[in-house]
Backbone as a ProteinNet text record, in pm:
[ID]
protein_1_A
[PRIMARY]
XXXXXXXXXXXXXXXXXXXXXXXXXXXXXXXXXXXXXXXXXXXXXXXXXXXXXXXXXXXXXXXXXXXXXXX
[TERTIARY]
24.9	126.4	285.3	246.7	366.4	408.6	314	389.9	439.2	426.4	482.1	654.4	671.6	802.2	892	827	866.8	971.3	1083.1	1162.1	1215.1	1161.7	1189.4	1058.4	965.4	823.6	841.4	877.9	883.8	961.2	1089	1178.7	1112.2	1056.5	982.4	870.6	825.9	681.4	783.9	839.2	929.8	986.4	1046.5	1088.5	1013.8	884.9	783.3	684.1	672.4	619.2	702.8	819.7	947.6	934.5	941.1	955.7	851.9	746.5	588.4	574.9	503.7	510.8	378.1	293.6	170.2	107.3	-6.2	-92.7	-175.5	-197.6	-299.6	-267.5	-275.7	-298.1	-419.7	-491.1	-611.9	-571.5	-619.7	-571	-687	-694.4	-814.2	-772.4	-780.9	-776.5	-657.7	-664.5	-579.7	-419.4	-401.2	-304.4	-177.9	-87.2	41.7	-15.7	-122.6	-149.3	-100.1	-40.5	45.3	160.1	221.8	334.7	334	214.8	193.1	128.3	84.2	40.3	180.9	228.9	395.3	432	483.1	521.5	457.2	344.9	283.1	275.8	263.6	261.1	378.4	517.2	638.3	671.4	581.8	593.3	464	403.7	262.4	174.3	156.5	70.9	-55.3	-187.8	-293.9	-296.1	-367.6	-401.6	-494.9	-610.6	-724.6	-749.7	-777.7	-805.1	-935.7	-953.7	-1112.3	-1112.5	-1134.8	-1173.2	-1283.1	-1316.2	-1410.7	-1344.3	-1194.4	-1145.7	-1066	-1069.6	-1024.2	-995	-1079.9	-1058.2	-905	-848.2	-683.2	-645.9	-618.8	-553.4	-610	-760.5	-799	-709.5	-686.8	-614.8	-500.5	-443.2	-274.3	-257.4	-350.5	-312.2	-372.4	-464.7	-530.6	-456.7	-396.6	-333.5	-210.1	-117.4	25.9	29.8	-91.7	-77.1	-173.2	-190.7	-291.6	-359.7	-445.5	-467.1	-528.4	-569.1	-609.4	-523.8	-384.5	-301.3	-242.2	-252.5	-226.6	-322	-418.2	-514.6	-505.8
-1028.9	-1048.6	-1028.9	-1041.9	-1012	-888.1	-798.9	-679.9	-639.7	-694.7	-673.2	-710.7	-811.6	-866.5	-850.4	-769.1	-711.4	-566.5	-604.2	-496.2	-382.5	-439.6	-361.7	-254.8	-332.9	-258.6	-144.5	-186.1	-62.7	36.7	-13.2	89.5	209.4	147.5	221	311.1	262.2	339.8	452.9	450.7	530.2	622.6	594.6	674.4	812.4	711.9	793.4	889	839	942.8	1046.2	1025.6	1113.8	1260.7	1191.4	1267.9	1366.2	1366.4	1436.5	1462.7	1595.8	1625.9	1608.3	1487.1	1425.1	1498.7	1531.6	1568	1429.2	1348.7	1243.9	1124.6	1006.9	889.5	831.1	795.4	736.5	620.6	521.2	394.3	273	252.2	161.7	-2	-101.6	-230	-269.4	-418.8	-472.4	-497.1	-514.1	-534.1	-407.5	-442.4	-365.9	-270.9	-245.9	-182.2	-159.5	-270.7	-296.4	-198.8	-211.8	-138.7	-3.6	24.7	207.9	241.2	160.5	178	222.4	84.4	134.5	266.9	303.1	430.3	544.5	548.1	671.4	673.6	578	581.9	654	600.3	656.4	843.9	865.4	1002.4	1078.2	1040.6	1091.1	1154.4	1084.8	1095.4	1011.6	1064.9	987.1	917.5	809.1	689.7	635.8	666.7	629	479.2	373.8	247.5	217	201	178.6	23	-66.6	-177.7	-246.8	-384.8	-461	-539.1	-546.8	-645	-567.2	-459.8	-349.3	-426.5	-523.6	-563.8	-639.6	-681.7	-682.7	-597.3	-493.8	-355.2	-345.7	-329.2	-294	-389.4	-505.4	-611.5	-571.4	-538.6	-521	-372.5	-264.4	-158.8	-182.4	-225.2	-221.4	-329.4	-452.2	-556.8	-537.2	-495.9	-515.8	-609.2	-701.5	-828	-898	-970.5	-999.4	-1143.6	-1165.9	-1313.6	-1374.7	-1340	-1407.7	-1499	-1414.3	-1478.4	-1608.8	-1633.8	-1740	-1836.7	-1829.1	-1963.8	-2013.1
-225.8	-115.5	-191.6	-331.2	-413.5	-380.9	-383.2	-392.3	-270.1	-168.5	-51.7	-32	-115.2	-104.2	-240.9	-349.3	-498.8	-465.4	-454.6	-399.9	-513.2	-663.2	-740.3	-769	-762.9	-769.3	-659.1	-534.2	-421.3	-446.5	-520.3	-551.7	-659.8	-740	-868.7	-807.4	-716.6	-650.1	-593.2	-505.2	-432.6	-528.5	-613.7	-711.9	-770	-831.5	-860.8	-788.8	-677.2	-572.1	-519.2	-523.2	-461.6	-597.4	-714.7	-839.5	-823.9	-800.6	-786.4	-662.8	-624.3	-504.7	-479.2	-427	-421.2	-282.8	-295.5	-175.9	-145.7	-217.9	-191.7	-295.3	-271.4	-355.3	-396	-487.3	-499.6	-595.6	-486.5	-566.2	-589.3	-733.1	-753.2	-755.8	-655.9	-722.1	-621.1	-628.6	-490.1	-539.2	-695.6	-709.9	-671.8	-634.5	-556	-465.5	-415.2	-325.6	-204.9	-146.2	-18.8	-66.4	-147.1	-171.9	-182.9	-255.3	-207.2	-85.1	-4.3	107.5	215	231.4	277	254.6	123.5	75	154.9	118.2	159.2	286.8	356.9	559.6	563.1	511.9	536	502.1	412.2	346.4	393.1	472.5	532.5	418.3	316.5	222.5	218.2	242	252.8	115.5	167	81.1	74.5	-45.6	-31.9	-148.5	-99.5	-150.9	-193.7	-310.6	-350.7	-385.1	-343.1	-358.7	-248.7	-325.3	-226	-112.6	-114.9	-18.1	77.2	118.5	204.3	334.1	370.5	485.6	521.6	428.8	449.1	498.6	439.7	506.1	615	679	794.5	891	876.1	960.2	976.5	871.1	886.9	936.1	876.5	980.2	1145.9	1186.4	1323.2	1397.5	1305.2	1407.6	1416.7	1301.2	1254.7	1160.8	1179.5	1067.6	1032.4	928.8	923	901	1044.3	1050.3	952.9	857.1	733.6	664.9	673.8	592.8	649.1	765.5	884.8	870	805.4	793.6	650.6
[MASK]
+++++++++++++++++++++++++++++++++++++++++++++++++++++++++++++++++++++++

């Protein structure tokens, strides 16, 4: 969740992605994946997440929020 509110991290990610013309982003692990996901969605870059806790991103994508965070 910290990557969701880390403004400096999100700016750095946007800057690095914009410097390179990427066709796809393959990301491994949960750390900062949320910031990458939001950035890639806005730029229409496919984002592939390789980790075991993908249910978080599934709920976020399908429901617009994650009910697991409310618990």
